[in-house]
NULODO-508680 format. One line per field, with one value per residue (C-alpha): residue number from 0; x, y negated, z; residue in one letter. Coordinates in pm, 1 decimal, always signed. Layout:
i = [NUM,...]
c1 = [X,...]
c2 = [Y,...]
c3 = [Z,...]
aa = [A,...]
END
This chain:
i = [0,1,2,3,4,5,6,7,8,9,10,11,12,13,14,15,16,17,18,19,20,21,22,23,24,25,26,27,28,29,30,31,32,33,34,35,36,37,38,39,40,41,42,43,44,45,46,47,48,49,50,51,52,53,54,55,56,57,58,59,60,61,62,63,64,65,66,67,68,69,70,71,72,73,74,75,76,77,78,79,80,81,82,83,84,85,86,87,88,89,90,91,92,93,94,95,96,97,98,99,100,101,102,103,104,105,106,107,108,109,110,111,112,113,114,115,116,117,118,119,120,121,122,123,124,125,126,127,128,129,130,131,132,133,134,135,136,137,138,139,140,141,142,143,144,145,146,147,148,149,150,151,152,153,154,155,156,157,158,159,160,161,162,163,164,165,166,167,168,169,170,171,172,173,174,175,176,177,178,179,180,181,182,183,184,185,186,187,188,189,190,191,192,193,194,195,196,197,198,199,200,201,202,203,204,205,206,207,208,209,210,211,212,213,214,215,216,217,218,219,220,221,222,223,224,225,226,227,228,229,230,231,232,233,234,235,236,237,238,239,240,241,242,243,244,245,246,247,248,249,250,251,252,253,254,255,256,257,258,259,260,261,262]
c1 = [-1885.2,-1715.1,-1646.5,-1253.9,-1280.2,-1191.5,-859.1,-766.1,-452.3,-346.7,-33.0,+66.8,+419.8,+458.4,+737.0,+560.4,+265.0,-3.1,+66.0,-152.9,-463.1,-384.1,-229.1,-461.7,-695.9,-1005.0,-887.7,-786.8,-1126.4,-1338.3,-1089.7,-1111.6,-1546.1,-1491.0,-1350.6,-1032.2,-707.2,-498.3,-132.3,+63.6,+471.5,+579.4,+924.9,+1007.2,+857.9,+800.9,+1054.8,+1152.1,+772.4,+567.4,+454.0,+191.4,+158.7,+497.3,+743.8,+1053.2,+1226.3,+1122.8,+1349.7,+1329.6,+1273.2,+955.9,+807.2,+879.0,+678.5,+376.9,+379.3,+387.8,+102.8,-95.1,-3.7,-103.7,-452.2,-532.0,-474.5,-682.6,-982.8,-888.5,-959.0,-632.6,-503.2,-116.2,+134.3,+494.7,+739.8,+1047.6,+1253.4,+1469.3,+1573.3,+1304.1,+1387.6,+1707.6,+1533.2,+1715.7,+2050.0,+1918.9,+2163.6,+1955.1,+1993.7,+1932.9,+1580.6,+1505.7,+1542.8,+1372.7,+1049.8,+1062.3,+1078.7,+711.1,+612.0,+676.6,+540.7,+248.4,+185.7,-27.1,-177.3,-198.2,+62.8,+64.0,+321.9,+408.1,+496.3,+856.7,+755.8,+718.7,+381.0,+549.0,+923.2,+931.0,+1277.4,+1121.6,+845.8,+1053.1,+1293.4,+1036.3,+861.7,+1180.0,+1247.4,+921.9,+940.4,+1265.0,+1122.0,+822.5,+1033.4,+1287.3,+1017.0,+893.8,+1275.9,+1260.2,+899.5,+599.7,+432.7,+254.8,-21.4,-47.2,+168.5,+5.9,+152.5,-59.9,-159.4,-333.2,-518.8,-585.9,-907.5,-736.9,-471.7,-662.7,-843.3,-533.8,-394.3,-747.4,-694.6,-298.1,-202.7,+100.6,+218.6,+622.1,+912.8,+1245.7,+1560.6,+1914.4,+1829.9,+1575.5,+1167.1,+1004.3,+640.7,+296.5,+259.8,-101.4,-98.6,-279.7,-589.6,-514.4,-245.0,-446.5,-552.8,-811.4,-1055.3,-1148.8,-1516.8,-1517.7,-1756.7,-1950.3,-1623.9,-1488.8,-1593.6,-1395.6,-1088.3,-1121.3,-1114.1,-805.1,-628.3,-768.6,-572.9,-233.0,-260.5,+37.3,-7.0,-335.7,-159.5,-74.5,-421.3,-698.9,-780.5,-889.1,-1157.3,-1263.0,-1344.3,-1731.3,-1845.1,-1883.7,-1491.2,-1449.5,-1642.8,-1444.2,-1118.0,-1151.3,-1417.5,-1228.7,-843.2,-674.0,-382.5,-138.4,-115.5,+253.5,+163.7,-49.0,-46.9,-433.4,-561.9,-515.1,-630.3,-712.8,-1023.0,-987.5,-1057.5,-1271.6,-1093.2,-695.4,-856.6,-995.3,-911.5,-871.1,-1227.3]
c2 = [-1576.1,-1802.7,-2129.8,-2100.2,-1688.1,-1833.1,-1974.1,-1633.6,-1468.3,-1091.7,-969.5,-593.6,-508.0,-176.1,+44.6,+227.5,+102.4,+293.2,+260.4,-22.1,+170.5,+496.9,+300.0,-15.0,-22.1,+4.9,-291.5,-487.8,-431.7,-518.0,-829.0,-952.7,-882.7,-1093.0,-1417.0,-1362.0,-1418.5,-1084.1,-1035.7,-724.2,-736.8,-445.4,-310.9,-106.0,-45.7,+316.8,+418.3,+737.3,+843.9,+1087.4,+969.5,+1136.4,+1543.7,+1426.2,+1750.1,+1581.9,+1295.9,+915.3,+628.0,+496.1,+124.0,+255.0,+408.7,+132.4,-83.9,+126.8,+176.6,-195.6,-259.1,+20.1,-171.2,-498.8,-343.8,-172.6,-472.4,-655.1,-373.0,-419.7,-841.9,-873.1,-1243.9,-1197.0,-903.7,-975.1,-723.9,-662.5,-471.5,-263.2,+108.5,+312.6,+619.8,+414.0,+158.5,+253.6,+171.7,-205.0,-462.1,-527.2,-887.2,-921.1,-699.9,-888.2,-1225.1,-1135.8,-1053.5,-1318.4,-1544.5,-1420.1,-1458.3,-1806.1,-1860.7,-1658.8,-1790.3,-1446.4,-1413.5,-1036.4,-837.5,-481.8,-270.5,+137.0,+270.9,+440.6,+730.2,+642.6,+845.0,+1154.7,+1087.8,+919.0,+720.6,+420.8,+396.2,+407.8,+144.8,-105.2,-65.0,-152.5,-453.1,-589.5,-577.2,-761.9,-997.0,-1129.7,-1138.7,-1358.5,-1553.0,-1673.3,-1782.0,-1984.4,-2138.2,-1921.7,-1721.3,-1431.6,-1386.8,-985.4,-703.3,-351.1,-14.6,+207.0,+483.0,+819.0,+1032.0,+1408.9,+1391.2,+1201.5,+1402.6,+1704.0,+1509.9,+1462.9,+1790.8,+1973.2,+1779.4,+1742.6,+2087.9,+2025.7,+1666.5,+1665.3,+1523.5,+1696.0,+1423.3,+1523.3,+1911.6,+1898.5,+1913.2,+1636.2,+1640.6,+1479.7,+1461.1,+1281.3,+961.6,+1055.8,+937.5,+723.8,+571.1,+406.2,+69.9,-20.7,+145.4,-71.2,+27.5,+23.5,+276.9,+29.6,-59.9,+341.5,+368.3,+19.0,+201.7,+490.5,+305.6,+159.9,+448.0,+565.9,+309.8,+502.2,+715.3,+853.9,+982.5,+1134.7,+1483.1,+1459.1,+1310.3,+1488.6,+1706.1,+1380.3,+1309.1,+1678.8,+1611.1,+1589.6,+1223.5,+1279.2,+1332.9,+1086.8,+780.9,+915.7,+903.9,+544.6,+433.8,+414.1,+322.1,+337.0,+88.2,+62.3,-276.6,-319.8,-692.7,-933.2,-1311.3,-1384.9,-1041.5,-746.2,-459.3,-80.5,-128.3,-18.3,-331.4,-247.6,-597.9,-642.8,-1088.0,-986.4,-1313.2,-1506.7,-1597.8]
c3 = [+513.6,+787.0,+612.1,+687.4,+563.6,+195.2,+339.0,+429.8,+264.4,+275.6,+137.5,+60.8,+19.5,-119.6,-304.0,-621.3,-857.1,-735.0,-358.5,-399.7,-486.6,-282.7,+39.1,+31.1,-231.2,-17.3,+232.2,-104.2,-226.3,+24.0,+116.2,-240.1,-196.2,+86.3,-99.9,+67.4,-114.8,-191.7,-310.5,-409.5,-435.3,-563.7,-486.2,-838.8,-1136.9,-1054.8,-1384.9,-1227.9,-1231.7,-1417.8,-1835.6,-1856.0,-1951.9,-2123.2,-2128.5,-2343.6,-2089.7,-2151.0,-2125.4,-1772.7,-1929.7,-2115.1,-1845.6,-1601.0,-1844.7,-1851.5,-1492.1,-1457.6,-1700.1,-1537.2,-1147.3,-1311.0,-1430.3,-1105.9,-931.5,-1151.4,-1072.0,-692.4,-720.3,-643.3,-692.0,-773.4,-840.4,-821.6,-905.9,-741.6,-993.8,-750.9,-885.5,-828.6,-601.5,-496.7,-261.8,+60.6,-171.6,-212.9,-21.0,+332.8,+340.0,-71.8,-38.2,+291.3,+138.0,-146.7,+50.8,+289.7,-35.0,-110.9,+226.8,+216.4,-138.7,-30.9,+323.0,+461.5,+770.8,+754.3,+581.9,+510.5,+460.5,+498.8,+849.9,+927.8,+846.8,+490.7,+438.2,+366.4,+428.6,+84.0,+145.1,-85.2,+137.3,+455.4,+299.6,+204.9,+565.7,+719.0,+467.8,+498.1,+861.9,+900.8,+601.9,+820.2,+1124.8,+900.2,+773.2,+1096.9,+1172.8,+862.1,+933.9,+836.0,+1098.9,+1004.9,+1223.0,+1191.0,+1068.1,+976.4,+908.9,+658.8,+852.0,+753.1,+976.5,+961.6,+800.1,+509.8,+483.9,+458.0,+177.5,-54.6,+5.2,-89.6,-423.1,-437.3,-263.6,+4.3,-5.2,+59.3,-26.6,-42.8,+58.2,+116.7,+73.2,+368.2,+314.5,+431.8,+495.2,+576.9,+931.6,+1022.4,+1304.5,+1570.6,+1621.1,+1944.2,+1753.0,+1504.8,+1555.6,+1257.3,+1075.2,+754.4,+598.6,+240.1,+107.7,-80.0,-280.0,-282.1,-692.6,-750.7,-547.2,-794.6,-1109.3,-966.8,-909.6,-1236.8,-1429.0,-1360.9,-1656.7,-1691.6,-1350.1,-1379.7,-1458.4,-1036.3,-965.9,-1187.4,-875.6,-681.7,-911.3,-896.9,-541.4,-444.1,-447.3,-18.5,-42.7,-296.0,-20.3,+261.3,+85.6,-100.6,+150.1,+458.6,+558.5,+883.7,+1002.8,+1285.1,+1407.3,+1450.9,+1610.9,+1638.9,+1759.2,+1742.9,+1929.0,+2111.7,+2322.7,+2311.5,+2114.8,+1796.8,+1500.1,+1226.8,+1050.3,+990.1,+1031.7,+1346.8,+1566.3,+1296.2,+1146.7]
aa = [M,N,P,N,D,R,D,L,R,L,L,C,V,L,A,H,P,D,D,E,S,L,G,T,G,G,L,L,A,R,C,A,R,D,G,I,A,T,Y,V,V,T,A,T,R,G,E,R,G,R,F,G,N,Q,I,E,P,V,A,P,D,I,V,G,A,A,R,E,A,E,L,R,A,A,A,A,E,L,G,V,R,D,V,A,V,L,G,Y,P,D,G,Q,L,D,G,V,E,P,F,V,A,I,A,H,I,A,E,H,V,H,R,V,K,P,H,V,V,V,T,F,G,P,D,G,A,Y,G,H,P,D,H,I,A,I,S,Q,F,T,T,A,A,V,M,R,A,A,H,E,G,W,Q,V,S,K,L,Y,F,I,A,W,S,E,A,K,W,S,L,Y,Q,K,A,L,R,R,L,V,A,R,V,D,G,V,E,R,Q,A,V,P,W,P,D,W,A,I,T,T,E,I,D,A,G,D,A,W,Q,V,V,W,R,A,V,S,H,H,K,T,Q,M,S,I,Y,A,G,L,G,E,L,P,E,S,D,Q,R,A,L,W,G,T,Q,A,F,Y,R,V,F,S,T,V,N,G,G,R,G,K,E,S,D,V,F,E,G,L,R]
END
């Protein structure tokens, strides 16, 4: 490890409990292994999500409390230093006053002073409105923080390749969101648009353990655990990103490290 690596900081700004494991688990685990300080900000408590196999409705505050506890357990598994939950309404994040949400996230950027920020892309993975909203809010918050005194060096969007989506859908079936009566479906990023591929192969089991902490959601994720080990390694041991901007490096060469240019 270079002497200054321990001073590097990563901030993932996401929408729901479980996004940190499913979306950025490999990156968080690898960075923690390398001694890099990792932080997660989650916009909602996921109170509109499933509650195990419960058939009868469960009060949103009970679901939210359970999912927040799962988030914190998963983050601890991944070696995350700190988790902050903004408490915005699950499923209605795009209805939050933008100025308020952007200012709130910018406060966490100033608190953490990250060199690298990661969030969802503008596609929201499969068109999920909360994912799209957190992408927009976070991008604006990074710009606001720069104006106010902390310049993030690199901003990334999570990107899923065709191979990765195929593995997810092999276990979970077709990933879709129905929004305003229109079906939105997962669309892979073209390989040429992926700027960064992270190898976290030695941490794939850590990531799966983190995913498994989200017990209320395991009725959905059970199929993931049934994948053969080769698929598990491919699913949790690699992650892809799109570099939105960098003040420290550039070019067409594919990165293997979100901190390239900073180490």
